[in-house]
C-alpha positions as CSV (number, residue, x, y, z in Angstrom):
1,X,29.2,19.4,-68.5
2,X,25.8,20.7,-69.1
3,X,24.8,19.7,-65.6
4,X,27.8,21.7,-64.2
5,X,27.3,24.8,-66.6
6,X,23.3,24.8,-65.1
7,X,24.4,24.6,-61.3
8,X,27.1,27.6,-62.4
9,X,24.3,30.0,-63.6
10,X,22.2,28.9,-60.7
11,X,24.7,30.2,-58.5
12,X,25.5,33.1,-60.1
13,X,21.7,34.5,-60.5
14,X,21.2,33.4,-57.1
15,X,24.0,35.6,-56.2
16,X,22.5,38.8,-58.2
17,X,19.1,38.0,-56.7
18,X,20.1,38.1,-53.1
19,X,21.9,41.2,-54.1
20,X,19.1,42.7,-55.5
21,X,17.1,42.4,-52.8
22,X,19.1,43.6,-50.0
23,X,19.9,46.9,-52.4
24,X,15.8,47.7,-52.9
25,X,15.9,46.9,-48.9
26,X,18.7,49.5,-48.6
27,X,16.9,51.9,-50.9
28,X,13.6,51.8,-49.4
29,X,15.1,52.1,-46.2
30,X,17.0,55.5,-47.1
31,X,13.8,56.7,-49.0
32,X,11.8,56.8,-45.6
33,X,13.1,59.5,-44.4
34,X,11.1,62.1,-46.8
35,X,11.4,63.7,-50.6
36,X,12.6,67.0,-51.3
37,X,11.1,68.8,-54.1
38,X,13.2,70.0,-57.4
39,X,13.0,73.5,-59.3
40,X,14.8,73.2,-62.6
41,X,16.3,76.2,-64.5
42,X,18.1,76.4,-67.9
43,X,20.3,78.5,-69.7
44,X,20.3,77.1,-73.4
45,X,22.5,78.5,-76.1
46,X,22.9,77.9,-79.8
47,X,25.5,79.6,-81.9
48,X,26.2,78.4,-85.5
49,X,28.8,80.9,-86.4
50,X,32.2,80.4,-84.7
51,X,34.1,83.6,-86.4
52,X,36.5,84.2,-89.6
53,X,38.0,81.2,-90.5
54,X,35.6,78.7,-89.1
55,X,33.1,76.9,-91.1
56,X,29.3,77.7,-89.9
57,X,27.4,75.2,-88.5
58,X,23.9,74.3,-89.8
59,X,22.4,72.4,-86.4
60,X,23.7,74.4,-83.3
61,X,20.2,76.4,-83.0
62,X,18.5,73.1,-83.9
63,X,20.4,71.5,-80.9
64,X,19.7,74.0,-78.8
65,X,15.7,73.6,-79.4
66,X,15.5,70.3,-78.7
67,X,17.4,70.2,-75.8
68,X,15.1,72.5,-74.4
69,X,12.2,70.6,-75.9
70,X,12.7,67.5,-74.2
71,X,13.4,69.1,-70.9
72,X,10.3,70.5,-70.9
73,X,8.5,67.8,-71.9
74,X,10.3,65.3,-69.7
75,X,12.7,66.8,-67.2
76,X,10.3,68.9,-65.4
77,X,11.4,72.2,-66.8
78,X,9.1,75.2,-66.5
79,X,9.2,77.0,-69.6
80,X,9.2,80.3,-67.8
81,X,12.5,79.0,-66.3
82,X,14.4,78.9,-69.4
83,X,16.6,81.2,-71.3
84,X,17.1,80.2,-74.7
85,X,19.7,82.2,-76.9
86,X,20.0,81.4,-80.6
87,X,22.9,82.8,-82.2
88,X,24.2,85.6,-79.3
89,X,26.7,87.6,-79.4
90,X,29.6,87.4,-76.6
91,X,28.4,90.5,-74.8
92,X,24.6,89.6,-74.9
93,X,25.8,85.8,-73.9
94,X,27.7,87.1,-70.8
95,X,24.9,89.7,-70.0
96,X,22.0,87.3,-69.7
97,X,23.8,85.4,-67.0
98,X,22.1,88.0,-64.6
99,X,18.8,86.9,-65.6
100,X,19.0,83.5,-65.0
101,X,20.7,84.5,-61.7
102,X,17.5,86.5,-61.1
103,X,15.5,83.4,-62.1
104,X,17.3,81.3,-59.8
105,X,17.3,83.3,-57.1
106,X,13.6,84.2,-57.0
107,X,12.9,80.3,-57.4
108,X,14.7,79.2,-54.1
109,X,13.4,77.6,-51.4
110,X,13.8,76.1,-48.3
111,X,12.0,72.8,-49.4
112,X,13.0,72.8,-52.9
113,X,16.3,71.9,-54.5
114,X,17.3,74.1,-57.5
115,X,19.2,72.9,-60.4
116,X,20.6,74.5,-63.2
117,X,21.1,73.0,-66.7
118,X,23.4,75.2,-69.1
119,X,23.6,73.8,-72.5
120,X,25.8,75.5,-75.2
121,X,25.9,73.9,-78.8
122,X,28.4,75.9,-81.1
123,X,32.2,76.3,-82.0
124,X,34.9,76.4,-79.1
125,X,38.5,75.2,-78.9
126,X,40.9,74.6,-75.8
127,X,40.4,77.5,-74.5
128,X,37.0,78.6,-74.7
129,X,33.7,78.9,-76.2
130,X,33.6,81.0,-79.6
131,X,31.0,83.5,-80.4
132,X,31.7,85.4,-83.6
133,X,35.3,85.2,-83.3
134,X,34.9,86.1,-79.8
135,X,36.0,83.9,-77.0
136,X,34.4,83.2,-73.7
137,X,37.1,81.5,-71.6
138,X,36.4,78.3,-69.7
139,X,37.3,80.1,-66.6
140,X,35.0,83.3,-67.2
141,X,32.0,80.7,-67.7
142,X,33.4,79.2,-64.5
143,X,33.1,82.0,-63.0
144,X,29.6,82.9,-64.0
145,X,28.0,79.7,-63.4
146,X,29.4,79.8,-59.9
147,X,28.0,83.2,-59.0
148,X,24.2,81.7,-59.9
149,X,23.7,80.0,-56.4
150,X,21.7,76.7,-57.8
151,X,22.3,73.9,-55.6
152,X,23.3,71.5,-58.5
153,X,24.6,72.9,-62.0
154,X,24.7,70.6,-65.0
155,X,26.9,72.0,-67.9
156,X,26.7,70.2,-71.3
157,X,28.5,71.4,-73.7
158,X,28.6,70.1,-77.3
159,X,31.2,72.0,-79.1
160,X,34.9,71.2,-80.3
161,X,37.8,70.8,-77.8
162,X,34.9,70.6,-74.9
163,X,36.7,68.5,-72.9
164,X,39.3,71.0,-71.9
165,X,36.8,72.5,-69.6
166,X,36.8,69.4,-67.0
167,X,40.3,70.1,-66.7
168,X,39.6,74.0,-65.8
169,X,36.9,72.4,-63.3
170,X,39.2,70.4,-61.5
171,X,36.7,67.3,-61.2
172,X,37.8,64.0,-60.9
173,X,36.4,61.3,-63.3
174,X,34.6,58.6,-61.4
175,X,31.2,56.6,-61.6
176,X,28.6,58.9,-60.6
177,X,25.4,58.3,-58.3
178,X,25.5,55.0,-57.2
179,X,21.9,55.1,-55.1
180,X,18.5,56.2,-55.6
181,X,18.3,59.1,-52.9
182,X,17.4,62.5,-54.8
183,X,18.1,64.6,-51.6
184,X,21.3,65.1,-50.8
185,X,23.4,66.3,-54.2
186,X,25.2,69.6,-54.4
187,X,27.9,70.7,-56.6
188,X,28.7,70.7,-60.2
189,X,28.4,68.1,-63.2
190,X,30.2,68.8,-66.8
191,X,29.2,66.7,-69.4
192,X,31.6,67.2,-73.0
193,X,30.8,66.4,-76.5
194,X,34.1,65.8,-77.3
195,X,37.9,65.3,-75.3
196,X,40.3,68.4,-75.5
197,X,41.9,67.5,-78.8
198,X,38.6,66.4,-80.5
199,X,36.5,68.1,-83.1
200,X,32.4,67.9,-82.4
201,X,30.9,66.5,-85.3
202,X,27.1,67.1,-86.9
203,X,25.2,65.1,-89.2
204,X,22.4,66.1,-91.9
205,X,21.3,62.7,-91.5
206,X,20.2,63.3,-87.8
207,X,19.7,66.8,-88.4
208,X,21.9,68.0,-85.5
209,X,25.0,67.2,-84.0
210,X,25.9,63.2,-83.0
211,X,26.0,64.1,-79.0
212,X,23.2,66.0,-78.9
213,X,21.0,63.7,-80.9
214,X,21.9,60.4,-78.9
215,X,21.6,62.8,-75.4
216,X,18.3,63.8,-76.0
217,X,17.2,60.1,-77.4
218,X,18.7,59.0,-74.0
219,X,16.5,61.0,-72.3
220,X,13.6,60.3,-73.9
221,X,14.1,56.6,-72.8
222,X,16.4,54.8,-74.7
223,X,19.1,55.1,-72.0
224,X,16.7,53.3,-69.8
225,X,18.8,50.3,-69.1
226,X,16.8,49.2,-65.9
227,X,13.7,49.8,-67.5
228,X,12.6,51.8,-64.3
229,X,10.9,54.2,-66.4
230,X,13.6,56.9,-65.3
231,X,16.3,58.2,-67.3
232,X,19.5,59.0,-65.0
233,X,22.3,61.5,-65.9
234,X,24.6,58.6,-65.6
235,X,22.4,56.7,-67.9
236,X,22.1,59.6,-70.4
237,X,25.9,60.1,-70.4
238,X,26.5,56.2,-71.1
239,X,24.2,56.1,-74.0
240,X,25.4,59.2,-75.6
241,X,29.2,58.3,-75.3
242,X,28.6,55.0,-76.2
243,X,26.5,55.9,-79.6
244,X,28.7,59.0,-80.5
245,X,31.9,56.9,-80.6
246,X,30.3,54.3,-82.6
247,X,28.9,56.3,-85.3
248,X,31.9,58.9,-85.6
249,X,34.3,56.2,-85.6
250,X,35.0,56.1,-89.6
251,X,34.3,59.9,-90.1
252,X,36.9,61.9,-91.8
253,X,37.2,63.9,-88.3
254,X,37.8,60.6,-86.7
255,X,36.5,59.3,-83.6
256,X,34.7,61.7,-80.8
257,X,34.8,60.5,-77.4
258,X,32.2,62.7,-74.9
259,X,33.9,62.9,-71.4
260,X,32.5,63.8,-68.2
261,X,33.6,65.6,-64.5
262,X,32.0,65.4,-61.5
263,X,32.4,67.7,-58.4
264,X,29.3,66.9,-56.1
265,X,29.0,66.8,-52.4
266,X,26.6,64.4,-50.7
267,X,25.0,61.2,-52.1
268,X,22.4,60.4,-54.5
269,X,21.5,60.0,-58.1
270,X,20.5,62.8,-60.7
271,X,17.0,61.9,-62.5
272,X,17.0,63.5,-65.9
273,X,13.9,62.4,-66.9
274,X,10.7,60.6,-65.4
275,X,9.0,58.7,-68.6
276,X,6.1,57.8,-66.1
277,X,5.3,61.7,-65.6
278,X,5.2,62.2,-69.3
279,X,1.8,63.2,-70.9
280,X,2.2,60.8,-73.7
281,X,4.7,58.0,-74.4
282,X,5.0,55.1,-76.6
283,X,5.5,52.1,-75.1
284,X,7.6,48.8,-76.9
285,X,6.1,45.5,-75.8
286,X,8.6,43.2,-74.1
287,X,9.0,40.8,-77.7
288,X,10.1,43.9,-79.8
289,X,13.7,43.8,-80.1
290,X,16.2,45.8,-81.9
291,X,17.0,49.0,-83.1
292,X,13.9,51.6,-83.3
293,X,13.7,55.0,-85.3
294,X,10.9,57.5,-84.4
295,X,10.3,60.4,-87.2
296,X,7.6,63.0,-86.8
297,X,5.2,63.7,-89.6
298,X,7.8,66.3,-91.2
299,X,10.2,62.6,-91.2
300,X,12.9,64.7,-88.7
301,X,14.6,61.8,-86.6
302,X,13.0,62.5,-83.0
303,X,14.7,59.5,-81.2
304,X,16.7,56.6,-81.8
305,X,16.5,53.7,-79.3
306,X,18.4,50.6,-78.9
307,X,16.1,47.9,-77.1
308,X,17.4,44.2,-76.7
309,X,15.9,43.3,-73.0
310,X,13.0,40.9,-73.2
311,X,10.9,43.7,-71.0
312,X,8.9,46.9,-71.9
313,X,10.5,50.2,-73.1
314,X,8.9,53.7,-72.8
315,X,9.7,56.4,-75.2
316,X,8.6,59.9,-74.0
317,X,7.2,62.0,-76.9
318,X,4.9,64.8,-77.4
319,X,1.6,64.3,-78.9
320,X,1.3,63.9,-82.7
321,X,2.0,61.5,-85.7
322,X,4.9,59.1,-86.1
323,X,6.5,56.4,-88.0
324,X,8.3,54.0,-86.3
325,X,11.0,51.9,-88.0
326,X,13.1,49.0,-86.6
327,X,16.1,47.1,-87.8
328,X,17.1,43.7,-86.3
329,X,19.2,40.9,-88.0
330,X,19.1,42.5,-91.3
331,X,15.4,42.6,-91.1
332,X,13.5,46.1,-91.6
333,X,10.1,46.8,-90.6
334,X,7.7,50.0,-89.8
335,X,4.6,51.1,-88.6
336,X,2.9,54.1,-87.9
337,X,1.6,55.9,-84.5
338,X,-0.9,58.5,-83.5
339,X,0.0,59.6,-80.3
340,X,-2.7,61.8,-78.5
341,X,-2.2,63.5,-75.2
342,X,-2.2,61.8,-71.9
343,X,-1.8,58.4,-74.4
344,X,0.2,55.7,-73.7
345,X,0.3,53.6,-77.1
346,X,1.7,50.0,-76.9
347,X,3.2,49.1,-80.1
348,X,3.4,44.8,-80.5
349,X,5.1,43.0,-83.1
350,X,2.1,42.2,-85.0
351,X,1.9,46.2,-85.5
352,X,4.7,46.4,-87.8
353,X,5.0,45.3,-91.6
354,X,7.9,44.6,-93.6
355,X,9.7,47.1,-95.2
356,X,12.6,45.5,-97.2
357,X,10.9,46.5,-100.6
358,X,10.8,49.9,-99.3
359,X,14.0,50.7,-97.9
360,X,15.1,53.6,-100.3
361,X,11.8,55.3,-99.7
362,X,11.9,54.9,-95.9
363,X,15.5,56.1,-95.6
364,X,16.4,57.9,-98.9
365,X,20.3,56.6,-98.4
366,X,21.3,53.0,-98.8
367,X,24.6,53.5,-97.0
368,X,22.7,54.6,-93.9
369,X,20.5,51.9,-94.3
370,X,23.3,49.3,-94.3
371,X,24.8,51.1,-91.6
372,X,21.6,50.8,-89.2
373,X,21.6,46.8,-90.3
374,X,25.1,46.3,-89.2
375,X,24.7,48.1,-86.0
376,X,21.8,46.4,-84.2
377,X,23.8,46.1,-81.1
378,X,23.2,46.7,-77.4
379,X,25.9,48.2,-75.4
380,X,27.4,46.3,-72.4
381,X,30.5,48.5,-71.2
382,X,31.8,45.9,-68.6
383,X,31.2,41.9,-68.9
384,X,32.3,39.0,-66.7
385,X,32.1,35.5,-68.0
386,X,32.7,31.7,-67.2
387,X,31.9,30.5,-71.1
388,X,29.2,32.5,-73.2
389,X,25.9,31.3,-71.1
390,X,27.3,32.0,-67.9
391,X,27.9,35.9,-67.8
392,X,27.2,39.0,-66.3
393,X,25.4,39.7,-69.4
394,X,21.7,39.0,-69.9
395,X,21.4,39.7,-73.4
396,X,22.6,37.9,-76.5
397,X,26.2,37.8,-77.0
398,X,26.4,38.0,-80.4
399,X,24.2,41.4,-80.3
400,X,26.3,42.9,-77.8
401,X,29.2,45.4,-77.9
402,X,31.9,45.7,-74.7
403,X,34.2,47.9,-73.7
404,X,35.8,45.5,-71.0
405,X,35.0,41.8,-71.1
406,X,37.1,39.3,-69.0
407,X,36.4,35.2,-69.2
408,X,37.9,32.2,-67.8
409,X,37.1,30.1,-70.7
410,X,35.7,31.9,-73.6
411,X,34.7,35.4,-74.5
412,X,32.3,36.3,-77.3
413,X,30.4,39.7,-78.1
414,X,29.5,41.2,-81.5
415,X,32.0,44.4,-81.1
416,X,34.8,45.4,-79.0
417,X,35.8,48.7,-78.1
418,X,38.2,48.4,-75.5
419,X,39.6,45.0,-74.2
420,X,38.5,41.3,-74.2
421,X,40.8,39.1,-72.1
422,X,40.3,35.0,-71.7
423,X,42.5,33.2,-68.9
424,X,42.2,29.7,-70.5
425,X,40.8,29.7,-73.5
426,X,40.1,32.3,-77.0
427,X,38.3,35.2,-77.7
428,X,35.7,36.0,-80.2
429,X,34.0,39.0,-81.8
430,X,31.5,38.7,-84.6
431,X,31.7,42.1,-86.1
432,X,35.2,44.5,-85.3
433,X,37.3,45.3,-82.6
434,X,38.8,48.8,-81.5
435,X,41.1,47.8,-78.5
436,X,42.9,44.5,-77.8
437,X,42.3,40.9,-77.6
438,X,44.6,38.8,-75.1
439,X,44.3,34.9,-74.8
440,X,46.4,31.8,-74.5
441,X,44.4,30.0,-77.3
442,X,43.2,32.3,-80.1
443,X,41.5,35.5,-81.0
444,X,38.9,35.6,-83.6
445,X,37.2,38.3,-85.6
446,X,34.4,36.8,-88.0
447,X,33.9,39.8,-90.3
448,X,35.0,42.9,-89.3
449,X,38.2,45.1,-89.1
450,X,40.6,45.2,-86.1
451,X,41.9,48.5,-84.8
452,X,44.8,47.8,-81.8
453,X,46.2,44.4,-81.3
454,X,45.3,40.7,-81.0
455,X,47.9,38.9,-78.6
456,X,47.6,35.0,-78.6
457,X,50.0,32.1,-78.1
458,X,48.1,30.1,-80.7
459,X,46.0,31.8,-83.7
460,X,44.8,35.3,-84.4
461,X,42.2,35.7,-87.3
462,X,40.6,39.1,-88.4
463,X,39.6,40.4,-91.9
464,X,41.3,44.1,-91.9
465,X,44.0,44.8,-89.0
466,X,45.2,48.1,-88.4
467,X,47.8,47.7,-85.7
468,X,49.1,44.2,-84.7
469,X,48.7,40.6,-84.4
470,X,51.2,38.7,-82.4
471,X,50.6,34.6,-81.9
472,X,51.9,31.6,-83.4
473,X,49.8,31.9,-86.4
474,X,48.3,35.4,-87.4
475,X,45.9,35.9,-90.5
476,X,44.3,38.9,-92.0
477,X,43.0,40.1,-95.3
478,X,44.4,43.4,-95.1
479,X,47.0,44.3,-92.5
480,X,48.3,47.9,-92.1
481,X,51.0,47.4,-89.2
482,X,52.7,44.5,-87.7
483,X,52.2,40.4,-87.8
484,X,54.8,38.8,-85.2
485,X,54.9,35.1,-84.6
486,X,55.5,31.6,-85.9
487,X,53.6,31.7,-89.3
488,X,51.9,35.0,-90.7
489,X,49.5,35.2,-93.5
490,X,48.1,38.4,-95.0
491,X,46.1,39.2,-98.4
492,X,47.8,42.7,-98.1
493,X,50.5,43.9,-96.1
494,X,51.1,47.8,-95.5
495,X,53.9,47.3,-92.2
496,X,56.0,44.7,-90.8
497,X,55.4,40.6,-90.9
498,X,58.0,39.1,-88.5
499,X,58.3,35.6,-87.8
500,X,59.4,32.0,-89.0
501,X,57.3,32.3,-92.0
502,X,55.3,35.1,-93.7
503,X,53.0,35.4,-96.4
504,X,51.5,38.4,-98.3
505,X,48.8,37.3,-101.2
506,X,47.9,40.6,-103.0
507,X,50.7,42.8,-102.1
508,X,53.1,44.3,-99.6
509,X,54.3,47.7,-98.7
510,X,56.7,47.6,-96.0
511,X,59.1,44.7,-94.5
512,X,59.1,40.9,-93.7
513,X,61.6,39.4,-91.5
514,X,61.4,35.7,-91.3
515,X,63.2,32.4,-92.1
516,X,60.9,32.2,-95.2
517,X,59.0,35.1,-96.7
518,X,56.8,35.2,-99.8
519,X,55.1,38.1,-101.6
520,X,52.5,36.7,-104.2
521,X,51.9,39.9,-105.6
522,X,53.3,43.2,-105.8
523,X,55.4,44.4,-103.4
524,X,57.6,47.0,-102.0
525,X,60.0,47.4,-98.9
526,X,62.4,44.6,-97.5
527,X,62.5,40.8,-97.3
528,X,65.2,39.6,-95.0
529,X,65.2,36.1,-93.9
530,X,66.9,32.6,-95.0
531,X,64.8,32.4,-98.1
532,X,63.2,35.3,-99.9
533,X,60.5,34.9,-102.8
534,X,58.7,37.8,-104.6
535,X,56.6,36.4,-107.3
536,X,55.5,39.3,-108.9
537,X,56.6,42.9,-109.3
538,X,58.7,44.2,-106.4
539,X,60.3,47.1,-105.6
540,X,63.1,47.2,-102.4
541,X,65.5,44.7,-101.1
542,X,66.1,40.7,-100.6
543,X,68.5,40.1,-98.1
544,X,69.1,36.4,-97.0
545,X,70.5,33.0,-97.9
546,X,68.6,32.5,-100.7
547,X,66.4,35.2,-102.9
548,X,64.3,34.5,-105.8
549,X,62.3,37.2,-107.7
550,X,59.9,35.8,-110.2
551,X,58.6,39.0,-111.3
552,X,60.5,42.3,-112.5
553,X,62.6,43.3,-109.5
554,X,63.7,47.1,-108.8
555,X,66.1,47.1,-105.7
556,X,68.8,44.9,-104.7
557,X,69.2,41.3,-103.9
558,X,71.8,40.5,-101.4
559,X,72.5,36.6,-100.5
560,X,74.1,33.6,-101.0
561,X,72.2,32.6,-104.0
562,X,70.5,35.4,-105.8
563,X,67.9,34.3,-108.7
564,X,65.8,37.1,-110.7
565,X,63.6,36.8,-113.8
566,X,63.8,40.5,-114.3
567,X,66.0,42.7,-112.5
568,X,66.9,46.5,-112.5
569,X,69.7,47.4,-109.9
570,X,72.4,45.1,-107.7
571,X,72.8,41.2,-107.1
572,X,75.6,40.4,-104.4
573,X,76.6,36.6,-103.6
574,X,78.2,34.1,-104.3
575,X,76.2,33.1,-107.2
576,X,73.9,35.7,-109.2
577,X,71.5,34.6,-111.9
578,X,69.3,36.8,-113.9
579,X,67.3,36.1,-116.8
580,X,67.2,40.0,-117.9
581,X,69.7,41.9,-115.5
582,X,70.0,46.0,-115.9
583,X,72.6,46.7,-113.3
584,X,75.6,45.4,-111.2
585,X,76.3,41.4,-110.3
586,X,79.0,41.1,-107.8
587,X,80.3,37.5,-107.1
588,X,81.9,34.7,-107.5
589,X,79.9,33.5,-110.4
590,X,77.4,35.6,-112.3
591,X,75.1,34.9,-114.9
592,X,72.5,37.1,-117.0
593,X,71.1,37.8,-120.4
594,X,71.0,41.5,-121.7
595,X,73.2,44.3,-122.5
596,X,72.7,46.2,-119.5
597,X,74.1,43.8,-117.2
598,X,77.7,44.7,-115.3
599,X,79.0,41.4,-114.0
600,X,82.0,41.6,-111.6
601,X,83.4,38.2,-110.8
602,X,85.4,35.6,-111.0
603,X,83.5,33.9,-113.6
604,X,80.7,35.7,-115.7
605,X,78.3,33.9,-118.2
606,X,76.4,36.6,-120.5
607,X,74.3,35.5,-123.2
608,X,75.3,37.3,-126.2
609,X,78.1,38.7,-124.1
610,X,81.7,38.9,-125.0
611,X,84.6,36.6,-124.5
612,X,88.1,37.5,-125.5
613,X,91.3,35.9,-125.2
614,X,94.5,38.1,-125.6
615,X,98.6,38.3,-125.4
616,X,99.8,41.4,-123.6
617,X,103.1,43.2,-123.4
618,X,104.1,46.2,-120.5
619,X,107.1,48.3,-120.4
620,X,108.3,46.0,-117.2
621,X,108.8,43.4,-119.8
622,X,105.9,40.9,-118.9
623,X,104.3,38.7,-121.5
624,X,100.5,38.2,-120.1
625,X,97.6,36.0,-121.2
626,X,94.5,37.9,-120.4
627,X,90.8,36.7,-120.5
628,X,88.2,39.3,-120.8
629,X,84.5,37.8,-120.1
630,X,81.2,40.0,-119.4
631,X,78.9,42.1,-121.2
632,X,79.5,44.2,-124.2
633,X,80.0,47.5,-122.1
634,X,81.3,45.9,-118.5
635,X,83.7,42.9,-118.3
636,X,86.0,40.9,-115.7
637,X,89.6,40.4,-116.4
638,X,91.7,37.6,-115.3
639,X,95.8,37.4,-116.1
640,X,98.7,35.7,-115.9
641,X,102.2,37.2,-117.0
642,X,105.7,36.1,-116.7
643,X,109.1,38.1,-117.3
644,X,112.2,35.6,-118.0
645,X,115.0,35.9,-115.7
646,X,118.7,36.6,-116.7
647,X,122.1,35.8,-115.6
648,X,122.1,37.6,-112.6
649,X,118.1,37.9,-112.2
650,X,115.0,35.4,-111.3
651,X,111.9,34.9,-113.5
652,X,109.2,37.2,-111.9
653,X,105.2,35.8,-112.3
654,X,102.1,38.2,-112.0
655,X,98.8,37.1,-111.6
656,X,96.1,39.4,-111.6
657,X,92.3,40.1,-111.9
658,X,90.4,43.3,-113.0
659,X,87.4,45.2,-114.2
660,X,86.7,47.1,-117.3
661,X,84.6,49.1,-119.5
662,X,84.5,49.7,-123.1
663,X,82.8,51.6,-125.8
664,X,82.7,50.2,-129.3
665,X,81.9,51.9,-132.4
666,X,82.4,50.3,-136.0
667,X,85.8,49.2,-135.6
668,X,87.5,51.5,-133.4
669,X,87.1,50.7,-129.6
670,X,88.2,52.4,-126.4
671,X,88.3,50.4,-122.9
672,X,89.6,51.8,-119.2
673,X,90.5,48.7,-117.1
674,X,91.8,48.5,-113.4
675,X,93.9,45.6,-112.3
676,X,95.1,44.4,-109.0
677,X,98.1,41.8,-109.4
678,X,100.4,39.8,-107.5
679,X,104.0,39.5,-108.2
680,X,106.9,37.6,-106.9
681,X,109.9,35.6,-107.7
682,X,109.8,31.8,-109.0
683,X,111.8,30.8,-106.0
684,X,109.7,32.0,-103.1
685,X,105.9,33.1,-102.2
686,X,107.7,35.2,-99.2
687,X,106.9,38.5,-99.3
688,X,105.3,39.6,-102.9
689,X,104.8,42.9,-104.2
690,X,101.5,44.3,-105.4
691,X,100.9,45.7,-108.5
692,X,98.0,48.3,-109.2
693,X,97.4,49.2,-112.9
694,X,94.8,51.9,-114.5
695,X,95.0,51.3,-118.1
696,X,93.5,53.3,-121.1
697,X,92.9,50.8,-124.0
698,X,92.4,52.5,-127.4
699,X,92.1,49.9,-130.0
700,X,91.1,48.8,-133.6
701,X,89.0,45.7,-135.0
702,X,91.3,44.3,-137.9
703,X,88.7,41.9,-138.5
704,X,85.5,40.8,-136.6
705,X,87.6,38.6,-134.3
706,X,90.9,40.2,-134.1
707,X,91.8,43.7,-132.7
708,X,94.9,45.1,-131.6
709,X,95.3,47.8,-128.3
710,X,98.1,50.3,-127.2
711,X,97.6,52.6,-124.6
712,X,99.3,54.3,-121.6
713,X,99.0,52.8,-117.8
714,X,99.2,54.2,-114.6
715,X,100.9,52.0,-112.2
716,X,101.7,51.4,-108.2
717,X,103.4,49.1,-106.7
718,X,104.4,48.2,-102.8
719,X,105.3,45.6,-100.4
720,X,104.0,44.8,-97.1
721,X,107.6,44.1,-95.8
722,X,109.6,46.9,-96.9
723,X,110.9,48.5,-100.3
724,X,110.2,46.3,-103.6
725,X,113.3,44.8,-104.4
726,X,112.3,42.8,-107.7
727,X,114.3,42.7,-110.5
728,X,113.5,45.3,-112.9
729,X,111.8,47.5,-110.4
730,X,113.3,50.8,-109.0
731,X,112.9,50.4,-105.3
732,X,113.1,54.4,-104.9
733,X,110.1,54.9,-107.1
734,X,106.7,53.2,-106.4
735,X,104.6,54.8,-108.8
736,X,105.1,55.5,-112.6
737,X,103.7,56.1,-116.0
738,X,104.1,53.0,-118.5
739,X,102.4,51.6,-121.1
740,X,100.5,48.3,-122.3
741,X,100.1,46.5,-125.9
742,X,98.1,43.7,-127.0
743,X,96.5,41.5,-129.4
744,X,93.0,39.7,-128.9
745,X,90.9,37.1,-130.1
746,X,87.0,37.5,-129.6
747,X,85.5,34.4,-129.4
């Protein structure tokens, strides 16, 4: 197996080497045609005030200065070719386009390509930029940019809903800038910090907006993925996108997705900065790996760099004193650096010393520190692998975050923001997933949350799920969403578990649907299945062949057999049993304890309940034996009556069931009863009559064990096959008012 693995690796890297040689030969051939000079111009705007009803920003002007500064230091921008506006009005903003147009016009040359960078940080909405409540529409903005005759216009908008501009432009999203020629680019590029429906966010921690902070860090060298000391527009955008999304994923405003639109003619790659041309820079040696923070002497965060490739990385900075802090694998180290003019300062591992004891002093915020350590990762947007060690990813897979990962046998990464698909084996993510894991075997997340879906024929595991797990066996600590499969286990459920067996250990708010369902702690919602068990308090309904509530149930149990310790609500089934019952039991057999139970059934057993056997007589001449059983205030009735026949009439029999409620005082009592009875002759069981009665039963307890009752009755009789022709009944009169009197013995 090891030999096969090594052979696959050799073949893979051989293909990569041949492709690289061919690519370099093609690039050299293309560049022999000559080089065209570039003249850069900038229109930079920062506006904190968006008008009434909008919160004033703190760092829009700071962002504008940072962008201007990095383009002057590293991007070849002459300060005389930059127009910088801080907190302008709408009128001033539009009028200064004339100045920019004049500057660009004077700088045009046949031997130079002109590039205009328009940067805006401030308020906006889905219709345009907002300056003191006045709007500059995106169509107006496009019109002004088009008027300026630059060969290439790069528009960077760091504002809310700025992604709307990409729709106005009509550009097509596509992977840009795939070769190294600088000579044939013309058109527009639009970078926005958020999509059309999202808020752009700023942070006190970075003293600016997330997007501009990571864009500036990227062009200083952090985005130099291929270590050629040049940062292209594509590299800078990818770096800003990945880090902005990661840092805003858990904020109150929600994830922020930068977007872009390209409308370029010709071929080539737009280089934002060339680190080799800067006067001063810090070079991190190849053995230094991790996340690095560069702060100036005022403790302002200047750059944030991820370095996980074992090769040198240059970070372009202006001369000055800096503190450099690194995070890797939970370890914190730091050093100081004094950077002079025209100086390339190399830092090696020996320059750094342990800072774990100084964590709070270095960062000033423990939560930020924990986040930095946890996010010690490198972004690999797309990865293809056979197994973890045979992959297009040259970094440690346990320290990479993927947007897309396709594997034959086993896919593994630290974080996933997209899709992880394995064709034959299983997927594993060390920290967290935002997206989907799909595998025939298993999907595993070691310690972090999952937002999205895990789909497998076998096993799904996650610490916290917001979304769906679908598989043979699903397990999570906290679930907000759904588990669908053979066996589902979750500590706490907000949503649904659907499968053969479902278990919730610490609580449920939602539904369990399966052959067997169990909630071990407090729950609320529905349990629907063959057998349902709630071990603690449960509010909702249990519907199944058998239902058991060991704690307190507020709601309903509906099934063949219902068992409850304490219930407030309803039990409907063949047999209903409750230790403490406050509500209604409806079934053939009902058993409960407590004065609040209302049992309705053939057999009602109530501890400390009421049982009475009595004799009754009615106006139709029926002598009846009646049995009343239930609780003190509600009971069921079973009765048999007989009316003896004479010389010209047959004997009648009455069989009935009913339900009643009563109120008892010292000796007086009053009851209301309803009964439904079968009435027929002795000689036949064909065509019986059906008698419905409502009885008002005032009474008096002569002794504790004997009572008498008498009261009116409201009667209705009918026969399914025609008129009632039984002795003693008037066939012309189906309803009448009668009476009932009785003597009862209390057991």
